[in-house]
C-alpha positions in Angstrom: -5.9 23.2 14.6 -8.7 20.7 14.5 -12.0 22.3 13.7 -15.5 21.5 14.8 -16.2 20.2 11.3 -13.1 18.0 11.4 -14.4 16.4 14.6 -17.9 15.9 13.2 -16.4 14.3 10.1 -14.1 12.1 12.2 -17.1 11.0 14.3 -18.9 9.9 11.2 -15.9 7.8 10.1 -15.6 6.4 13.6 -19.2 5.3 13.6 -19.0 3.8 10.1 -15.9 1.7 11.0 -17.8 0.0 13.7 -19.9 -3.0 12.4 -22.4 -2.8 15.3 -22.4 -6.6 15.9 -23.6 -8.0 19.2 -21.0 -10.5 20.5 -22.3 -14.1 20.6 -20.6 -17.4 21.3 -18.4 -18.5 18.4 -16.0 -21.4 17.6 -13.0 -19.2 18.2 -11.9 -15.7 19.0 -9.1 -14.2 16.8 -7.3 -11.1 18.1 -5.7 -9.0 15.4 -2.2 -7.8 16.3 -1.4 -4.1 16.6 0.2 -1.6 18.9 -3.0 -1.6 21.0 -3.0 -4.1 24.0 -6.7 -3.2 24.3 -7.3 -5.9 21.7 -6.0 -8.5 24.1 -8.0 -7.0 26.9 -11.2 -7.2 24.8 -10.4 -10.8 23.9 -10.0 -11.7 27.6 -13.3 -10.0 28.5 -15.1 -11.9 25.7 -13.5 -15.2 26.7 -14.5 -14.8 30.3 -18.1 -14.0 29.2 -18.1 -17.4 27.4 -18.1 -16.1 23.9 -15.3 -18.4 22.7 -13.5 -21.4 24.2 -10.2 -20.6 22.4 -8.3 -17.4 21.5 -5.9 -17.1 18.7 -3.6 -14.0 18.7 -2.0 -13.1 15.4 0.7 -10.7 14.5 4.5 -10.3 14.1 6.1 -6.9 14.6 5.9 -3.7 12.7 7.8 -0.4 12.8 5.2 0.9 15.3 5.4 -2.1 17.6 9.0 -3.3 17.3 10.2 -1.4 20.4 7.1 -1.8 22.5 6.5 -5.5 21.6 9.9 -6.9 20.8 8.7 -10.5 21.0 5.9 -9.9 18.6 2.4 -8.6 18.9 0.8 -12.0 19.2 3.2 -13.1 21.9 2.7 -10.0 23.9 -1.1 -10.3 23.6 -0.8 -13.9 24.8 1.2 -12.9 27.8 -1.3 -10.2 28.6 -4.2 -12.7 28.4 -2.5 -15.1 30.7 -1.7 -12.3 33.1 -5.4 -11.5 33.2 -6.4 -15.1 34.0 -6.9 -16.9 30.7 -5.5 -20.4 30.9 -2.4 -20.9 28.7 -4.1 -23.9 27.1 -6.8 -21.6 25.8 -4.5 -19.3 23.9 -2.8 -20.0 20.5 -0.2 -17.8 18.9 0.2 -17.0 15.2 3.5 -15.0 15.1 4.2 -14.4 11.4 1.4 -12.2 10.1 2.3 -8.6 9.0 -1.0 -7.4 7.6 -4.7 -8.1 8.0 -4.9 -10.5 5.1 -2.1 -12.6 6.6 -3.7 -12.4 10.0 -6.8 -14.1 8.6 -5.0 -16.6 6.3 -2.4 -17.7 8.8 -4.9 -18.0 11.7 -7.2 -20.1 9.4 -4.3 -22.4 8.5 -3.1 -22.7 12.1 -6.6 -23.8 13.3 -6.9 -26.2 10.4 -3.6 -27.8 11.1 -4.6 -28.2 14.8 -7.8 -30.0 13.6 -10.1 -27.4 15.1 -13.4 -27.1 13.3 -14.5 -23.5 12.8 -18.0 -22.3 11.8 -17.9 -18.9 13.3 -15.2 -16.4 14.3 -15.3 -13.6 16.9 -12.9 -11.2 15.2 -11.4 -8.7 17.6 -9.6 -5.6 16.4 -8.9 -2.0 17.3 -12.3 -0.1 17.3 -11.7 1.7 14.0 -10.5 -1.6 12.3 -13.7 -3.6 12.8 -15.0 -3.0 9.2 -11.6 -3.6 7.6 -11.1 -6.9 9.5 -14.7 -8.0 8.7 -14.3 -7.3 5.0 -11.0 -9.0 4.8 -12.2 -12.1 6.6 -15.3 -12.4 4.5 -13.1 -12.3 1.4 -10.5 -14.8 2.6 -12.6 -17.1 4.8 -16.1 -16.9 3.3 -17.4 -20.2 4.7 -17.4 -19.0 8.3 -19.6 -16.5 10.0 -17.7 -13.4 11.2 -18.8 -11.5 14.3 -16.8 -8.2 14.8 -15.8 -6.9 18.2 -13.5 -4.4 19.9 -13.1 -2.5 23.1 -16.3 -0.5 23.8 -15.0 3.1 23.5 -16.1 6.5 22.4 -14.0 8.4 19.9 -13.0 10.8 22.7 -11.9 7.8 24.9 -9.8 6.5 22.1 -8.2 9.8 21.3 -7.4 10.2 25.1 -5.9 6.7 25.2 -3.6 7.4 22.2 -2.8 10.9 23.2 -2.5 12.3 19.7 -5.8 13.5 18.1 -4.2 14.2 14.7 -2.7 10.7 14.5 -6.1 9.1 15.3 -7.8 11.1 12.6 -5.1 10.2 10.1 -5.6 6.5 11.0 -9.4 6.7 10.5 -8.9 8.4 7.2 -6.4 5.7 6.1 -8.6 2.9 7.2 -11.5 4.4 5.1 -9.3 4.7 2.0 -8.4 1.0 2.3 -12.1 0.1 2.3 -12.4 1.9 -1.0 -9.2 0.7 -2.6 -8.6 -2.8 -1.4 -11.7 -4.5 -2.9 -10.5 -3.6 -6.4 -7.1 -5.3 -5.5 -8.9 -8.4 -4.3 -8.0 -8.0 -0.6 -11.5 -7.7 0.8 -15.2 -7.7 -0.1 -16.7 -4.5 -1.3 -19.1 -2.7 1.0 -21.5 0.2 0.6 -20.0 3.5 1.8 -22.7 6.1 2.4 -22.3 9.4 0.6 -22.1 11.3 3.8 -19.2 9.1 4.9 -17.4 9.7 1.6 -18.0 13.5 2.0 -16.5 13.5 5.5 -13.5 11.4 4.2 -12.8 13.8 1.4 -13.1 16.9 3.6 -10.6 15.4 6.0 -8.2 14.5 3.1 -8.5 18.1 1.9 -7.8 19.2 5.5 -4.4 17.4 5.4 -5.2 14.3 7.5 -3.3 12.2 5.0 -0.3 10.6 6.7 -1.8 7.1 6.5 -3.0 7.2 2.9 -1.7 4.7 0.4 0.0 6.4 -2.6 0.7 5.5 -6.2 4.1 5.5 -7.8 3.7 9.3 -8.5 3.0 10.1 -4.9 -0.8 10.6 -5.4 -3.3 9.1 -2.9 -5.0 6.0 -4.3 -8.7 6.4 -5.0 -11.1 3.6 -5.1 -14.7 3.3 -6.3 -17.0 5.6 -4.4 
């Protein structure tokens, strides 16, 4: 049973995970691979609005995408973009990345090898991964400006699209934990997490929304600096 308090806490995490950036024209758009084809749809929309002359889709496969996207996340994203009218010449594929850090590093290297100068990146992710993608890119590619973007959706819209409210809450909780833990591990920049967001996160953990939490060798959830 998901309580009214659970939903209020989830909404607070949802809001925090969004960077609140206004899309603007950038050197390139990078779509971060996942199970969600909405990332490709958002990239297409932004391309058609003139926000980037080139799209890079990045991502291999994972246990959650292997059956749905057997050719790899980036390849399926590219096929989706072309189906929606983006010229094939405007879409590059980075098919090896298996985590957000590799998404950023491999895309950066692909563009450098192609001789494409990049001063700004329109970084497109799932709605609740905006802040994680931003923090990772700022750590690994500090010399470029990062503008975060995702499909404009409410929390309820996203839950409806996934069809599993508990899974969505678990994912939001897991994403918040990584914002707390990963800076200490050198994977992303540290960001201020408001006390009320921490309180919501901890209540949701206590409520059992923990399937996406990282654990230590003793099976305890990792805790970062609050």
